[in-house]
LUMGU-838896 format. One record per residue (C-alpha): residue in three letters; x, y, z. Coordinates in Angstrom, 3 decimals, decimal comma. Each point is the difference from the previous one (the first is absolute). Layout:
// LUMGU-838896
   kese          u          v          w
    ala          X          Y          Z
...
//
This chain:
// LUMGU-838896
   kese          u          v          w
    unk     88,313    110,376     82,925
    unk     -1,357      2,197      2,644
    unk     -1,120      3,141     -1,777
    unk      2,611      2,281      1,497
    unk      2,780     -0,169      2,422
    unk     -1,488      0,032      3,508
    unk     -3,241     -1,595     -1,053
    unk     -0,931     -3,055      1,849
    unk      1,363     -3,172     -1,894
    unk     -2,431     -2,339     -1,460
    unk      0,239     -3,513      1,524
    unk     -1,323     -3,376     -1,081
    unk     -0,201     -2,438      2,719
    unk     -0,020     -3,781     -0,759
    unk     -0,714     -2,985      2,271
    unk      1,788     -3,184     -1,481
    unk     -1,714     -3,034      1,253
    unk     -1,504     -3,292     -1,368
    unk     -2,646     -0,030      2,768
    unk     -1,078      3,526      0,804
    unk     -2,855      1,780     -1,862
    unk     -0,559      3,750      0,123
    unk     -2,937     -0,361      2,251
    unk      2,095     -1,869      2,666
    unk      3,220      2,047     -0,549
    unk      0,456      1,567      3,343
    unk      3,740      0,793     -0,497
    unk     -0,932      1,674     -3,197
    unk     -2,580      2,219      1,662
    unk      2,439      0,852      2,719
    unk      2,861      0,992     -2,221
    unk     -2,353      2,108     -2,163
    unk     -1,225      1,802      3,017
    unk      3,493      0,737      1,278
    unk      1,185      1,236     -3,414
    unk     -3,132      2,282     -0,306
    unk      0,541      1,277      3,548
    unk      3,592      0,886     -0,960
    unk     -1,258      2,264     -2,733
    unk      0,852     -2,344     -3,101
    unk     -2,412     -0,482     -2,730
    unk     -1,350     -3,454     -0,302
    unk     -0,512     -0,892     -3,668
    unk     -1,657     -3,438      0,925
    unk      0,519     -3,317      1,798
    unk      0,274     -3,303     -1,715
    unk      0,384     -3,626      1,017
    unk      2,153     -2,103     -2,288
    unk      0,819     -3,694      0,079
    unk      3,569     -0,827      1,023
    unk      0,936     -0,751     -3,546
    unk      3,271      1,508     -1,307
    unk     -1,523      0,890     -3,409
    unk     -3,084      1,620      1,588
    unk      2,164      2,113      2,314
    unk      2,433      0,907     -2,781
    unk     -2,733      1,071     -2,442
    unk     -1,866      2,035      2,623
    unk      3,107      1,820      0,965
    unk      1,188      0,637     -3,520
    unk     -3,354      1,068     -1,235
    unk     -0,478      2,437      2,912
    unk      3,506      1,550     -0,425
    unk      0,071      0,224     -3,790
    unk     -3,597      1,208     -0,132
    unk      0,752      2,828      2,430
    unk     -2,921     -1,399      2,261
    unk      1,857      0,680      3,277
    unk      3,082      1,700      1,317
    unk      0,752     -2,807      2,406
    unk     -1,069     -3,527      0,687
    unk     -0,235     -1,621      3,403
    unk     -0,599     -3,797      0,051
    unk     -0,585     -2,311      3,076
    unk      0,367     -3,602     -0,004
    unk      1,843     -2,750     -1,588
    unk      3,393      0,902      1,631
    unk      0,495     -2,981      2,195
    unk      1,833     -3,267     -0,642
    unk     -3,114     -2,198     -0,614
    unk      0,341     -1,617     -3,436
    unk     -3,060      2,131     -1,180
    unk      1,624      3,321      1,046
    unk      1,253      1,307     -3,273
    unk     -0,287      3,712      0,241
    unk      3,638      0,562      0,761
    unk      1,262     -1,889     -2,948
    unk     -2,662      1,737     -2,386
    unk      1,028      3,518      1,127
    unk      3,710     -0,676     -0,300
    unk     -0,410     -1,010     -3,602
    unk     -1,517      3,543     -0,532
    unk      2,022      2,313      2,122
    unk      2,218      2,346     -1,982
    unk      1,525      1,287      3,290
    unk     -0,277     -1,846      3,281
    unk     -0,287      1,915      3,250
    unk      1,915     -2,657      2,196
    unk     -0,141      2,115      3,083
    unk     -3,786     -0,355      0,161
    unk      0,112     -3,840      0,612
    unk      2,731      0,418      2,407
    unk     -1,598      2,632      1,995
    unk     -3,219     -1,816      0,034
    unk      1,484     -3,225      1,334
    unk      1,705      2,083      2,731
    unk     -3,220      1,545      0,998
    unk     -1,869     -3,234     -0,196
    unk      2,563     -1,836      2,082
    unk     -0,329      2,775      2,595
    unk     -3,818     -0,342      0,106
    unk     -0,748     -3,790     -0,778
    unk      3,370     -1,806      0,747
    unk      1,971     -2,528     -2,111
    unk     -2,871     -0,778     -2,312
    unk      0,832      3,190     -1,807
    unk      2,821     -1,757     -1,852
    unk     -2,515     -1,727     -2,193
    unk     -1,451      3,415     -1,261
    unk      1,214      0,784     -3,425
    unk     -1,341      3,546     -0,130
    unk      1,473      2,000     -2,963
    unk      0,003      3,215     -1,817
    unk      1,083      1,124     -3,426
    unk     -0,785      2,152     -3,036
    unk     -1,552     -1,035     -3,279
    unk     -0,640      2,726     -2,602
    unk      0,542      2,818      2,441
    unk     -2,683     -1,476      2,294
    unk      1,189     -1,065      3,648
    unk     -1,330     -3,439      0,952
    unk     -0,279     -1,067      3,583
    unk     -0,541     -3,632      1,028
    unk     -1,048     -0,882      3,515
    unk     -1,174     -3,197      1,729
    unk     -3,632     -0,890      0,173
    unk     -0,466     -0,066      3,702
    unk     -1,738      3,024      1,232
    unk      2,416      0,544      2,854
    unk      3,141     -0,081     -2,461
    unk     -1,677      1,904     -2,822
    unk     -1,001      2,874      2,277
    unk      3,405      0,064      1,693
    unk      1,729      0,319     -3,428
    unk     -2,602      2,534     -1,196
    unk      0,171      2,317      2,964
    unk      3,642     -0,301      0,719
    unk      1,460     -0,066     -3,743
    unk     -2,435      0,374     -2,690
    unk     -1,859      3,218      0,926
    unk      2,954      1,851      1,215
    unk      1,985     -0,666     -3,408
    unk     -2,689     -0,409     -2,678
    unk     -0,289      3,602     -1,176
    unk      3,750      0,398      0,035
    unk      0,380     -3,264     -1,960
    unk     -2,477      1,250     -2,673
    unk      1,999      3,246     -0,228
    unk      3,290     -1,850     -0,355
    unk     -1,171     -2,808     -2,404
    unk     -1,403      2,760     -2,347
    unk      3,095      2,076      0,278
    unk     -1,595      2,864      1,771
    unk      2,395     -0,376      2,895
    unk      3,295     -1,705      0,699
    unk      1,085     -1,687      3,206
    unk      2,159      2,974      0,887
    unk     -2,868      2,432     -0,447
    unk     -2,721     -2,079      1,732
    unk     -0,678      0,094      3,685
    unk     -2,062     -2,741      1,394
    unk     -2,110      1,058      2,906
    unk      1,042     -1,760      3,226
    unk      3,475     -0,756     -1,253
    unk      2,831      0,099      2,393
    unk      2,059      2,730     -1,611
    unk     -0,106      1,510     -3,409
    unk     -0,051     -1,969     -3,299
    unk      2,815      2,254     -1,060
    unk      2,289     -1,216      2,522
    unk     -0,169     -3,529     -1,697
    unk      2,703      1,282     -2,440
//
């Protein structure tokens, strides 16, 4: 966990891909740079094969080992037979953040058109660690990162750990107060 409330959350980033290697992982470098520029603490970046057991083991080990406060994955969210990130994470989520995928697809539709329906971006919580899963294309990943992940990550960590509740948290950029959600 971040050392104290208000400390920058520690984030593990992961590229899920059968073909990319760390040396050629442009989207991984770009999301790491965005998170660092936003003031978050990057723990490390990894590339993992799109194998459900590898994804589950990595997320479970990171969360239960207190290695990061949040995890951001890119890749494996499409409808190709090899895209299995969505299924792997949904086995793990103790709480799903369904609004994340819905909001991402709305933003992606506005930016990229009807192909956005194929993106199975998701978010949830496992062992008090928020997990965000974005598509592997740089355009889609950066859209989700900038518009949804960065503005909500610190608040999600605080809520997942019980430091805040939805009624006490205010997300920067929200249209109205979280208190008005009732």
